[in-house]
OpenMM code with the backbone's topology and positions (N, CA, C; nanometers):
from openmm import Vec3, app, unit

residues = "MET TRP LYS VAL ALA ILE ARG ARG ALA CYS SER VAL PHE ARG ILE ASP THR SER THR TYR HIS TYR GLN ALA CYS SER PRO ASP GLN ALA PRO LEU ARG ASN ARG ILE ARG GLU ILE ALA GLU THR ARG VAL ARG TYR GLY TYR ARG ARG VAL HIS VAL LEU LEU ARG ARG GLU GLY TRP ASP VAL ASN HIS LYS ARG THR".split()
positions = [
    Vec3(-19.0060, -0.0082, -4.8351),
    Vec3(-18.9015, -0.1485, -4.9268),
    Vec3(-18.9460, -0.2734, -4.8568),
    Vec3(-18.8601, -0.3247, -4.7393),
    Vec3(-18.8862, -0.4398, -4.6882),
    Vec3(-18.9499, -0.4026, -4.5598),
    Vec3(-19.0935, -0.4270, -4.4687),
    Vec3(-19.0880, -0.3633, -4.3693),
    Vec3(-19.0917, -0.4399, -4.2639),
    Vec3(-18.9293, -0.4602, -4.2651),
    Vec3(-18.9250, -0.5555, -4.1366),
    Vec3(-18.8160, -0.4767, -4.0195),
    Vec3(-18.8653, -0.5215, -3.8868),
    Vec3(-18.8128, -0.4684, -3.8081),
    Vec3(-18.6598, -0.4830, -3.7990),
    Vec3(-18.6059, -0.3486, -3.6871),
    Vec3(-18.4306, -0.3756, -3.7308),
    Vec3(-18.3791, -0.5151, -3.6465),
    Vec3(-18.4393, -0.5357, -3.5230),
    Vec3(-18.3762, -0.6737, -3.4562),
    Vec3(-18.4330, -0.7856, -3.5547),
    Vec3(-18.5238, -0.8279, -3.6461),
    Vec3(-18.5469, -0.9441, -3.7133),
    Vec3(-18.4501, -0.9347, -3.7976),
    Vec3(-18.3762, -0.8046, -3.8843),
    Vec3(-18.3075, -0.8137, -3.9745),
    Vec3(-18.1814, -0.8400, -3.9702),
    Vec3(-18.1424, -0.8049, -3.8156),
    Vec3(-18.0192, -0.8210, -3.7660),
    Vec3(-18.0004, -0.9672, -3.7137),
    Vec3(-18.1265, -1.0469, -3.6765),
    Vec3(-18.1147, -1.1737, -3.6238),
    Vec3(-18.1075, -1.2558, -3.7864),
    Vec3(-18.1681, -1.1930, -3.8697),
    Vec3(-18.1143, -1.2880, -4.0032),
    Vec3(-17.9997, -1.3062, -4.0550),
    Vec3(-17.9363, -1.1777, -4.0225),
    Vec3(-17.7946, -1.1887, -4.0751),
    Vec3(-17.6559, -1.1748, -3.9983),
    Vec3(-17.7365, -1.2083, -3.8868),
    Vec3(-17.6317, -1.2698, -3.7329),
    Vec3(-17.5496, -1.1597, -3.7258),
    Vec3(-17.6269, -1.0150, -3.7218),
    Vec3(-17.5155, -0.9133, -3.6673),
    Vec3(-17.5802, -0.8642, -3.5302),
    Vec3(-17.5021, -0.8110, -3.4682),
    Vec3(-17.5564, -0.7608, -3.3153),
    Vec3(-17.6304, -0.5989, -3.4061),
    Vec3(-17.7444, -0.5646, -3.3101),
    Vec3(-17.8282, -0.4297, -3.3274),
    Vec3(-17.7152, -0.3193, -3.3126),
    Vec3(-17.6171, -0.3420, -3.2271),
    Vec3(-17.5305, -0.1924, -3.2082),
    Vec3(-17.4480, -0.1829, -3.3372),
    Vec3(-17.4219, -0.2946, -3.4186),
    Vec3(-17.3292, -0.2641, -3.5011),
    Vec3(-17.4457, -0.1984, -3.6236),
    Vec3(-17.5268, -0.2315, -3.5942),
    Vec3(-17.6480, -0.1563, -3.7410),
    Vec3(-17.6607, -0.0280, -3.6663),
    Vec3(-17.6460, 0.0252, -3.5289),
    Vec3(-17.6773, 0.1426, -3.5162),
    Vec3(-17.5194, 0.2334, -3.5099),
    Vec3(-17.4083, 0.1750, -3.5536),
    Vec3(-17.2826, 0.2210, -3.5088),
    Vec3(-17.2957, 0.3735, -3.6239),
    Vec3(-17.2072, 0.4935, -3.5436),
    Vec3(-17.2038, 0.5924, -3.6240),
    Vec3(-17.0494, 0.6577, -3.5880),
    Vec3(-16.9488, 0.6267, -3.7102),
    Vec3(-16.8406, 0.6749, -3.6584),
    Vec3(-16.8013, 0.8278, -3.6320),
    Vec3(-16.7239, 0.8202, -3.4837),
    Vec3(-16.6948, 0.9680, -3.4537),
    Vec3(-16.5702, 1.0534, -3.4489),
    Vec3(-16.5064, 1.0174, -3.5788),
    Vec3(-16.3589, 1.0774, -3.5494),
    Vec3(-16.4032, 1.2078, -3.6839),
    Vec3(-16.3085, 1.2995, -3.6074),
    Vec3(-16.3399, 1.4330, -3.6497),
    Vec3(-16.2674, 1.4799, -3.7750),
    Vec3(-16.3435, 1.5555, -3.8173),
    Vec3(-16.3244, 1.5998, -3.9599),
    Vec3(-16.1383, 1.6032, -3.9810),
    Vec3(-16.0963, 1.5476, -4.0733),
    Vec3(-15.9693, 1.5936, -4.0664),
    Vec3(-15.9344, 1.6697, -4.2014),
    Vec3(-16.0334, 1.7673, -4.2495),
    Vec3(-16.0099, 1.8207, -4.4160),
    Vec3(-15.8950, 1.9344, -4.3708),
    Vec3(-15.9110, 2.0180, -4.2502),
    Vec3(-15.8303, 2.1415, -4.2344),
    Vec3(-15.6918, 2.0616, -4.2214),
    Vec3(-15.6780, 1.9609, -4.1464),
    Vec3(-15.4910, 1.9265, -4.1490),
    Vec3(-15.4436, 1.8751, -4.2883),
    Vec3(-15.5750, 1.8259, -4.3351),
    Vec3(-15.5093, 1.7656, -4.5130),
    Vec3(-15.4541, 1.9024, -4.5699),
    Vec3(-15.5426, 2.0194, -4.5519),
    Vec3(-15.5151, 2.0935, -4.6530),
    Vec3(-15.3773, 2.1966, -4.6370),
    Vec3(-15.3200, 2.2058, -4.4580),
    Vec3(-15.2189, 2.2643, -4.4538),
    Vec3(-15.1036, 2.1559, -4.5113),
    Vec3(-15.1380, 2.0144, -4.4723),
    Vec3(-15.0141, 1.9778, -4.5146),
    Vec3(-14.9815, 1.9789, -4.6909),
    Vec3(-15.0809, 1.9911, -4.7375),
    Vec3(-15.0753, 2.0045, -4.8755),
    Vec3(-14.9849, 2.1482, -4.9122),
    Vec3(-15.0528, 2.2353, -4.8362),
    Vec3(-15.0080, 2.4087, -4.8206),
    Vec3(-14.8435, 2.3810, -4.8044),
    Vec3(-14.8007, 2.3114, -4.7096),
    Vec3(-14.6643, 2.2495, -4.7031),
    Vec3(-14.6085, 2.2009, -4.7800),
    Vec3(-14.6346, 2.1344, -4.8383),
    Vec3(-14.5830, 2.0362, -4.9296),
    Vec3(-14.5541, 2.1160, -5.0639),
    Vec3(-14.6557, 2.2200, -5.1095),
    Vec3(-14.6713, 2.2953, -5.2430),
    Vec3(-14.5475, 2.3918, -5.1917),
    Vec3(-14.5048, 2.4393, -5.1024),
    Vec3(-14.4410, 2.5537, -5.0654),
    Vec3(-14.2623, 2.4857, -5.0471),
    Vec3(-14.2914, 2.3823, -4.9946),
    Vec3(-14.1645, 2.2882, -4.9334),
    Vec3(-14.1325, 2.2023, -5.0226),
    Vec3(-14.0943, 2.1652, -5.1347),
    Vec3(-14.1199, 2.0768, -5.2097),
    Vec3(-14.0421, 1.9580, -5.1632),
    Vec3(-13.9424, 2.0142, -5.1535),
    Vec3(-13.8450, 1.9079, -5.0941),
    Vec3(-13.7883, 1.8706, -4.9407),
    Vec3(-13.9055, 1.8938, -4.8504),
    Vec3(-13.9425, 1.8475, -4.7313),
    Vec3(-13.9843, 1.7011, -4.7325),
    Vec3(-13.9847, 1.6001, -4.6643),
    Vec3(-14.0364, 1.4780, -4.6571),
    Vec3(-14.1373, 1.4815, -4.5608),
    Vec3(-14.2031, 1.3698, -4.5261),
    Vec3(-14.3314, 1.3778, -4.4305),
    Vec3(-14.2728, 1.4304, -4.2805),
    Vec3(-14.1184, 1.3468, -4.2551),
    Vec3(-14.1023, 1.3928, -4.1118),
    Vec3(-14.0850, 1.5254, -4.0765),
    Vec3(-14.0163, 1.6157, -4.1904),
    Vec3(-14.0329, 1.7679, -4.1690),
    Vec3(-14.1432, 1.8164, -4.1567),
    Vec3(-14.2478, 1.7513, -4.2555),
    Vec3(-14.3914, 1.8429, -4.2458),
    Vec3(-14.4463, 1.7969, -4.0996),
    Vec3(-14.4080, 1.6734, -4.0613),
    Vec3(-14.4447, 1.6692, -3.9560),
    Vec3(-14.4019, 1.7318, -3.8087),
    Vec3(-14.3150, 1.7827, -3.8165),
    Vec3(-14.1884, 1.8587, -3.7487),
    Vec3(-14.2615, 2.0440, -3.7745),
    Vec3(-14.2964, 2.0180, -3.8472),
    Vec3(-14.3670, 2.1844, -3.9029),
    Vec3(-14.5342, 2.1939, -3.8153),
    Vec3(-14.5841, 2.0688, -3.8427),
    Vec3(-14.7221, 2.0741, -3.7931),
    Vec3(-14.7026, 2.0434, -3.6687),
    Vec3(-14.6089, 2.0192, -3.5700),
    Vec3(-14.5873, 2.0110, -3.4644),
    Vec3(-14.5736, 2.1644, -3.3900),
    Vec3(-14.4818, 2.2266, -3.4430),
    Vec3(-14.4397, 2.3365, -3.4212),
    Vec3(-14.5405, 2.4605, -3.4562),
    Vec3(-14.6511, 2.4351, -3.5271),
    Vec3(-14.7708, 2.5074, -3.5639),
    Vec3(-14.8909, 2.4937, -3.4526),
    Vec3(-14.8931, 2.3983, -3.3432),
    Vec3(-14.9637, 2.3646, -3.2793),
    Vec3(-15.0909, 2.2315, -3.2870),
    Vec3(-15.0256, 2.1947, -3.3871),
    Vec3(-15.1500, 2.0772, -3.4322),
    Vec3(-15.0840, 1.9385, -3.3946),
    Vec3(-15.1956, 1.8603, -3.2782),
    Vec3(-15.1561, 1.7402, -3.2217),
    Vec3(-15.1730, 1.6633, -3.3773),
    Vec3(-15.0792, 1.5897, -3.3844),
    Vec3(-15.1219, 1.4951, -3.4852),
    Vec3(-15.0083, 1.3928, -3.4889),
    Vec3(-15.0236, 1.2636, -3.5160),
    Vec3(-14.9592, 1.1404, -3.4824),
    Vec3(-14.8876, 1.1485, -3.6097),
    Vec3(-14.7286, 1.0987, -3.5864),
    Vec3(-14.5889, 1.0857, -3.7523),
    Vec3(-14.7107, 0.9690, -3.8534),
    Vec3(-14.8038, 0.9175, -3.8001),
    Vec3(-14.8698, 0.7820, -3.8773),
    Vec3(-14.9823, 0.8864, -3.9789),
    Vec3(-15.0408, 0.9982, -3.9299),
    Vec3(-15.1081, 1.0931, -3.9860),
    Vec3(-15.1104, 1.1548, -4.0616),
    Vec3(-14.9471, 1.1700, -4.0757),
    Vec3(-14.8674, 1.3019, -4.1840),
    Vec3(-14.8383, 1.1994, -4.3082),
] * unit.nanometer
topology = app.Topology()
chain = topology.addChain("A")
for resn in residues:
    res = topology.addResidue(resn, chain)
    for name in ("N", "CA", "C"):
        topology.addAtom(name, app.Element.getBySymbol(name[0]), res)
């Protein structure tokens, strides 16, 4: 489309080139989400705190805010 150098385009928009090249490196959380759903479906009355305890017992290294 527009054949403009990345450095030139970034300078026009006043952003750093490292922002343009940034790639998120967060791990995939799909297995954790699936396991939380499984626990929530089988144990309907459990809240997030109890689900968090069960995940920790199963070996998931998860923060309570993610639960």
